[in-house]
C-alpha positions in Angstrom: 11.1 22.8 -27.9 9.6 20.7 -30.3 9.3 21.5 -34.1 7.2 19.6 -36.5 10.2 18.7 -38.9 13.2 16.4 -38.7 16.3 17.8 -37.6 19.9 16.2 -38.1 22.0 16.3 -35.2 25.4 16.3 -35.2 25.9 12.9 -35.9 23.9 12.7 -39.0 20.9 11.3 -36.9 17.5 13.1 -37.7 15.0 13.6 -34.6 11.7 13.3 -35.6 10.5 15.9 -33.1 6.4 16.6 -31.9 4.3 19.4 -32.0 2.7 19.7 -29.0 -0.7 20.5 -29.1 -2.3 23.7 -27.0 -5.5 23.3 -25.5 -8.2 25.9 -24.2 -8.8 27.6 -21.0 -11.6 27.2 -18.4 -12.3 30.8 -19.5 -12.7 29.9 -22.8 -15.0 27.3 -22.4 -17.0 28.8 -19.8 -17.4 31.7 -23.3 -18.3 29.0 -25.5 -21.1 27.4 -23.0 -22.2 30.3 -22.7 -23.2 30.9 -26.0 -24.1 27.9 -27.1 -27.0 27.9 -23.9 -28.1 31.4 -25.2 -28.3 29.9 -28.8 -30.4 26.5 -27.7 -32.9 28.9 -26.0 -33.3 30.7 -29.9 -33.9 27.5 -31.4 -30.2 26.5 -32.4 -27.8 23.6 -31.3 -24.3 24.5 -33.1 -21.6 21.6 -32.4 -18.7 24.3 -32.3 -19.2 28.2 -31.5 -16.6 30.8 -32.2 -15.0 32.8 -29.0 -13.1 35.9 -28.8 -9.9 35.7 -26.8 -9.2 39.3 -24.7 -6.5 39.7 -27.7 -9.7 39.3 -30.4 -8.3 36.0 -31.5 -10.9 33.9 -32.7 -11.5 30.6 -31.1 -13.3 27.4 -31.8 -15.4 25.7 -29.1 -16.5 22.5 -29.5 -20.1 22.3 -28.0 -20.8 18.8 -25.7 -24.1 19.3 -24.8 -26.9 21.6 -25.3 -30.6 22.0 -24.1 -33.6 24.2 -24.2 -34.8 25.6 -21.3 -37.9 26.9 -20.7 -36.9 31.0 -19.0 -33.1 29.8 -20.9 -30.9 27.6 -22.4 -27.8 25.3 -20.7 -24.7 23.7 -22.6 -22.2 22.3 -21.6 -18.2 22.1 -22.9 -15.1 19.2 -21.7 -11.9 21.0 -21.2 -9.6 21.0 -23.4 -5.8 21.6 -22.0 -4.1 19.5 -25.2 -0.4 18.6 -24.5 -0.3 20.5 -21.3 -0.7 18.6 -17.8 -3.7 20.7 -16.4 -5.7 18.9 -13.6 -9.3 20.4 -15.5 -8.2 18.4 -18.7 -11.9 16.6 -19.7 -13.7 18.4 -16.9 -16.8 19.8 -18.0 -17.9 23.4 -17.7 -21.6 24.2 -17.5 -23.4 27.3 -18.4 -27.0 27.5 -17.2 -28.4 31.2 -18.7 -31.8 32.3 -17.6 -32.6 35.4 -20.5 -34.6 38.5 -19.2 -36.6 41.0 -20.5 -34.5 43.6 -19.7 -31.1 44.7 -20.1 -28.2 43.5 -18.0 -25.8 41.1 -17.4 -24.8 39.2 -14.3 -22.9 36.4 -14.1 -22.8 33.9 -10.5 -21.2 30.9 -9.8 -22.5 27.4 -9.9 -21.5 24.4 -8.4 -17.9 23.9 -7.9 -16.6 27.7 -9.2 -14.9 29.6 -5.9 -15.8 32.4 -4.3 -13.0 34.6 -3.6 -12.4 34.9 0.8 -9.1 37.0 0.7 -7.8 40.3 -1.1 -5.2 40.8 -2.8 -6.4 39.0 -5.9 -7.8 40.5 -9.3 -11.5 39.8 -7.9 -13.3 41.5 -5.2 -13.8 39.5 -1.8 -17.7 37.5 -2.3 -17.3 38.1 -5.5 -17.2 34.4 -7.8 -13.7 33.5 -8.9 -13.8 34.2 -12.7 -10.9 36.1 -13.7 -11.2 39.8 -15.6 -10.2 37.8 -18.7 -12.8 35.4 -18.9 -15.3 37.3 -17.5 -14.7 39.8 -20.8 -15.2 36.5 -23.2 -18.4 35.4 -21.6 -19.5 39.4 -22.5 -18.5 39.4 -25.3 -19.8 35.2 -25.9 -23.4 37.5 -24.8 -23.1 40.5 -27.2 -22.7 38.0 -30.1 -26.1 36.2 -30.1 -28.2 37.8 -27.4 -31.5 40.1 -29.2 -31.5 43.7 -28.3 -33.4 44.9 -25.2 -32.8 41.4 -23.2 -30.6 40.5 -20.5 -29.5 37.1 -19.1 -28.4 35.7 -16.1 -25.4 33.3 -16.5 -24.1 30.2 -14.3 -21.1 29.0 -15.0 -20.5 25.5 -12.8 -17.5 22.6 -12.3 -19.6 19.8 -11.2 -15.9 18.3 -10.2 -14.9 21.8 -9.4 -14.6 21.3 -5.8 -12.6 18.0 -5.0 -10.5 19.2 -7.9 -9.9 23.0 -6.1 -7.7 20.8 -3.5 -5.0 19.9 -5.4 -4.8 23.4 -6.4 -3.2 27.2 -4.9 -6.8 28.1 -4.6 -7.1 27.2 -0.9 -3.7 29.0 -0.2 -5.1 31.9 -2.0 -8.5 32.5 -0.1 -11.0 30.8 -3.0 -13.0 28.2 -1.5 -15.9 26.3 -3.0 -14.2 25.5 -5.9 -11.8 26.2 -8.7 -10.8 29.9 -10.3 -12.5 30.4 -14.0 -9.0 32.2 -15.8 -7.0 32.7 -19.2 -5.3 35.8 -19.9 -5.2 34.3 -23.4 -7.8 31.8 -23.8 -5.2 29.4 -24.7 -3.3 26.9 -22.8 -0.2 26.6 -24.1 2.0 23.1 -22.9 2.8 23.6 -19.1 6.1 25.2 -18.6 8.8 25.9 -15.8 7.9 29.4 -16.3 3.9 29.1 -15.7 4.6 27.4 -13.0 6.7 30.1 -11.3 4.1 32.8 -12.3 1.2 30.8 -10.6 3.2 31.0 -7.8 3.8 34.5 -7.3 -0.3 35.8 -7.0 0.0 34.3 -3.5 2.4 37.3 -2.0 0.1 40.1 -3.1 -2.4 38.2 -1.2 -0.5 38.3 2.1 0.2 41.9 1.5 -3.0 42.3 1.0 -4.0 41.0 4.5 -1.6 43.6 5.9 2.0 42.5 6.2 4.9 43.3 5.0 6.7 40.5 5.0 6.0 37.2 4.1 8.0 33.7 5.5 9.2 31.4 2.2 9.2 27.6 2.9 10.7 25.9 -0.2 8.7 22.3 0.5 5.1 21.3 2.5 7.1 19.5 5.5 8.8 23.4 6.5 5.6 25.3 5.6 3.3 23.0 7.7 7.0 22.9 10.9 6.3 27.0 10.7 2.7 27.0 10.8 2.4 23.9 13.4 5.0 24.2 15.0 6.4 27.2 16.1 3.2 29.2 15.4 4.1 31.3 12.2 0.5 32.6 10.9 -0.6 30.4 8.3 -1.7 33.5 6.0 2.2 34.4 5.7 4.0 30.9 5.0 4.1 30.4 1.0 5.8 27.0 -0.7 8.6 28.7 -3.4 9.3 24.8 -4.5 12.8 25.1 -6.3 12.3 28.8 -7.4 13.2 30.6 -4.2 15.0 33.2 -7.0 11.5 34.2 -8.7 10.0 34.2 -5.4 12.2 36.8 -4.1 12.1 39.3 -6.9 8.5 38.9 -7.0 8.6 39.6 -2.8 10.4 43.3 -4.4 7.5 43.5 -7.6 4.8 43.4 -5.1 6.2 45.5 -2.8 7.0 43.5 1.0 9.9 45.0 2.4 10.9 41.6 4.9 11.5 37.2 3.9 12.0 35.0 6.2 13.4 32.0 4.7 12.6 29.0 6.8 13.1 25.6 5.4 15.4 22.3 5.8 19.2 22.5 5.1 18.8 20.7 1.8 17.6 23.4 0.4 19.2 26.8 2.3 22.7 25.5 2.0 22.2 25.9 -1.5 20.9 28.9 -1.6 23.6 30.1 0.9 26.0 29.3 -2.1 24.3 31.2 -4.3 21.9 28.6 -5.7 18.4 30.0 -6.3 17.3 27.3 -8.3 17.2 24.5 -6.2 16.3 21.4 -8.0 19.4 18.6 -7.8 19.2 18.0 -11.6 19.8 22.3 -12.1 23.0 22.6 -9.3 24.0 20.2 -6.1 26.8 21.9 -4.2 24.9 20.9 -0.6 28.3 18.8 0.1 30.4 20.9 -0.5 28.9 24.1 1.0 28.6 23.0 4.2 31.9 21.0 3.8 33.8 24.7 3.0 32.2 26.3 5.9 33.3 23.9 8.5 36.7 24.3 7.1 35.7 27.9 7.6 35.3 27.1 11.2 38.5 24.7 11.5 37.3 21.3 11.1 39.8 18.7 10.9 40.6 17.5 7.4 38.9 13.8 7.8 35.2 15.7 9.1 35.4 17.1 5.2 36.4 14.5 3.9 33.6 12.3 5.9 30.5 15.5 5.2 32.0 14.7 1.5 31.2 11.1 1.0 27.3 11.9 2.6 24.8 11.9 -0.4 21.9 13.3 1.7 22.8 16.4 4.7 20.8 14.1 6.7 23.4 12.4 7.2 26.1 15.0 7.4 24.2 15.8 10.8 25.5 13.6 13.1 29.4 14.0 12.0 28.6 18.2 12.6 27.2 16.6 15.7 30.0 14.3 16.7 32.9 17.1 15.5 30.8 19.6 17.6 30.9 21.7 14.3 27.1 23.0 14.8 28.0 26.8 14.2 28.3 25.9 11.0 24.5 25.8 11.0 24.1 29.4 12.2 26.6 30.5 9.8 25.0 28.9 7.0 22.2 30.9 7.6 23.8 33.9 7.9 25.3 33.1 4.4 21.5 32.4 3.0 20.4 35.5 4.1 23.3 37.8 2.6 23.0 35.9 -0.8 18.8 36.2 -1.2 19.9 39.9 -0.2 22.1 40.5 -3.0 20.0 38.4 -5.5 17.9 41.1 -5.5 20.5 44.6 -4.9 19.4 44.7 -1.4 16.0 45.8 -2.0 14.9 43.1 0.7 15.6 42.6 4.4 16.2 38.5 4.8 16.5 36.5 7.9 16.8 32.5 7.4 16.0 29.4 9.9 17.2 26.0 9.1 15.2 23.5 10.2 15.6 19.0 10.6 12.9 16.8 8.8 11.6 16.9 12.3 11.2 20.4 12.9 14.3 20.8 14.7 16.0 24.2 15.0 19.4 24.4 13.5 20.8 27.5 12.7 18.7 30.8 12.5 20.2 34.6 12.1 19.4 37.5 14.6 17.2 39.3 11.6 15.3 35.9 11.2 15.1 35.9 15.2 13.7 39.4 14.9 11.1 38.9 12.3 9.8 35.4 13.9 9.3 37.5 17.1 7.0 40.0 15.2 5.1 37.4 13.3 4.4 36.2 17.2 6.2 33.0 16.9 6.5 30.6 19.4 10.6 29.6 19.8 12.4 29.9 23.3 
C-alpha cells in the first residue's frame, strides 16, 4: 500500500512511498460528456462539469471537446484511469444528445458500446451494456441541466470500443460490439487483485442464467480450449479462473451452482490436490512435493521420488511417472483435488477433476468428472 510520507524501516533507512492516483470510470466519463453536450446545446462550453456518483460523491470531469448542434450537442471526455492499468485509459468517450420537445429520456448505444446478448447480467438481453450505476449517473446529469418539459435522446459511443473489447471478458459474458459502460462508485481505484477476482465471478451467473447448474473451471486458456475444442464441452459452461480457484469455488456457491468440474493442466491441479487455492507460483508451489508424496504413498521406489523432486516442471515429471509405471497417481491426484475443493466450500458443491497435458491428453480423472462430463455431452471415449 502506498502512502504520502516517509516511513523508517527497521534498519533506520527512510523509504519514499508514492500515493497511487485514482481515476474515473467509463460511467463517470459518459455522465460528464452527456452533461457537457446538453450545456453545449444551451450555449455553454465549460472546461469541467460536476457529476454525482451513485453514492452522492461529487466528481469533477474534464471536458475534452464540446459542440453545439442544430437539435442538440455533443461532447467528449478522455478516460483517465489514474494509476490503474486499465485498457480504456486515454480512450475517448463521446456523448451526443438530441433534445426533444416532450419529456422522456432514452439512453442508447453508439459505436463501440456493447449490446447484452446473454441473460444473467445486470442489464437485460438486447439492451446497451450500460450498467445501472452509470445509467443513474447519466440520468442525474441530465436532470441537473435539462430545462423542465424537455426530453433527450442520449447516444454514448466509444470509437475504439469494439477493438478494445476483444481484450476484455465481454465476449465471454455475451456482450458484443464493444465495451461496457461500468462503474459502481464512479471512481477507478488502482487495480487490486480483489478487483480482478470480482471481475471473473459474474461469468458464473451467466452460466446459471443459461439453465446450467454445473460449471467448468479451467485455470488457463489452454485448458479452456482443450475442454471446448477437443472434448466438446459446451463453451458457455467453461470459465477461466486464472489463479483464483478458491475464490471461484466460493463464487460458484454464492451463485447457486450445484456442481463444478475442474479441468486443467497437472501443474495447477496438483496444487489444488495439496489444498492450495491461489495457484500463482509466488503464493505457493508444492507441485513436485505433492506428486512425489502421492507416488510414495502408491509404493514408488525412493529413486523415483528423488527424480521427481529434482524436476522443475510437471511436464518434466511425466516421463518419470511413465518410466516407473506410476500412471495411477494422476487419478489419485484428481480425486484429491476434488476432495480438497469440496472441503474448501464445506461440501456445498459436488466437484470432479480432469487432469490433462498441454497437448490435451487426459492423464487422470475421477468418477465424478466422468459423470459430469457425460451430462455435458463431452466426446471422451
